[in-house]
C-alpha positions, 0 to 999 in steps of 0.5 A: 500500500506504499504511496511513494516509490523511489526508482534509480531512474529518478536519480542523477549523480554529480561528478567533479572533473579535473584535468590530468590522467588517473586522478581520483582525489578524495574530498574530505567533507564528502566521503565517497566523492572524488575529483576525477580526471576525464578517464576516471570520470568515464569509468564512474559514468559506466558504473553509474549507468550499470547501476540503472541510473540514467544521468550524470551532472558534471562540474568542472575544475579548471587549471586556470581561473580569471576574473571573467571565468573564460575557462568555462567555455574552453573547448578543451576544459575538463567538462567539455572533454568529459562530455565528449568522452562519456558520450563516446564510451558510455552511450545512452547515458544522459549528460547534464552540465552545470553552467555557472562561473563560480568554479572558473572565476578567480574571485569565486563569484557566479558572474563578472564582478564590477565594483564588488557587485555581480553584474547581471547582463555581462555575466549572462553573456559568459553563461551563454558561451559556456552553455554553447560550448557544452552543447557543442561537446555533446551535452544533452542538458545544460543546467544554469545554476547562477541565478542571473536574471534572464539567463534561461531565455538567452541560453535558449535563444543562443542554443536554437540559433546555433542548431542545438534545438534538442539540447534541454535546459534544466534551470536552477530556478529556485536556488537559495542562499544556503549554509548547506553548500559548504562541502561542495565549495571544497569539492569544486574550489568555488568559495567566494573570495569576498562577500557572499551570494545574497544578491542573486541567490534567494532568501531562505525565508521566501517561497512566493518569490520562488514561485515567481522565479520558477514561472519566469524560467518556464516562460523563458524556455526551461524544460525542467526546473530545480529547487536547491537545496532539497531537504530544507525546502520540501515545501517549495518543491511541493508548491512548485510541482502543484502550481506548474506541473512541469518536470521538477528536480531537487538537489540533495546538496553536499551539506545534506549528504555530509551530515548523514555521512558524519552522523553515520560514521559516529554511529548516531544513525542507521545510514541506509535507513536515513538515506532512503527516508531522506530521498523518499521525502524528496520524492514525496514532496513532488520531485521527479528528478533527484540529484544526489551523491547517494545515487548509487548507494540508493540504487543498490538498495532499491535492487 
């Protein structure tokens, strides 16, 4: 009589890609998660597909950073190289790419900084360049995570003009300025050098604003909308799904994952049960897609 069911087909597993060969660097705050060279990312992608998980989302660690994040649209950068390799070596696996500048800028912010403020419109043009480079490499879905205004519409327009009409957009439509991103910023080396991201990420107290942001992204051409984080925003997931009925993703973020891992390592919780309860709650709230570092562990328990 169970009302809510999980399936590996709902999961997307994140991968962090760097340059080099044979590189598999552990991330201290995220047990079981690694920074991977392209060859290792291909190996992980094959294992993910074998586990019945249909998709990965790629985050890049460039060799060089600058003030405008130009490595984000370098055709030979780790993400673009990994997209080509995974599409070649692991056919049938859906490849999603994160589109943002925070991993690529020397200051760690999600866009171009002018007078210590993130400038929206110049940042959007850089994001368009990054999205086009991912599509050219073979990405199936681009996922802008920056929260700049108008970026979904510009990316959709640019993709269509370049002939990438089949590339979908999964928008981080309601991304909150959250304390739960800390481990990710270690994994992606993307912590801001000064200030914070309150100017463009959302106030954790707001839900009506989330609905407005989601509606704007849908109007601009988003195929899938995402709420991030997941566990502390289950009400937002439920409201978005009920209001719009569009395919809805939720990101079970690094801090949420790390807390479960830490508690389990101290013997305070039953990790498999806590993991499945958490993922079930995200699904129960209305998420069709769950991005989670637990994807393979959960898939194994689901059989």
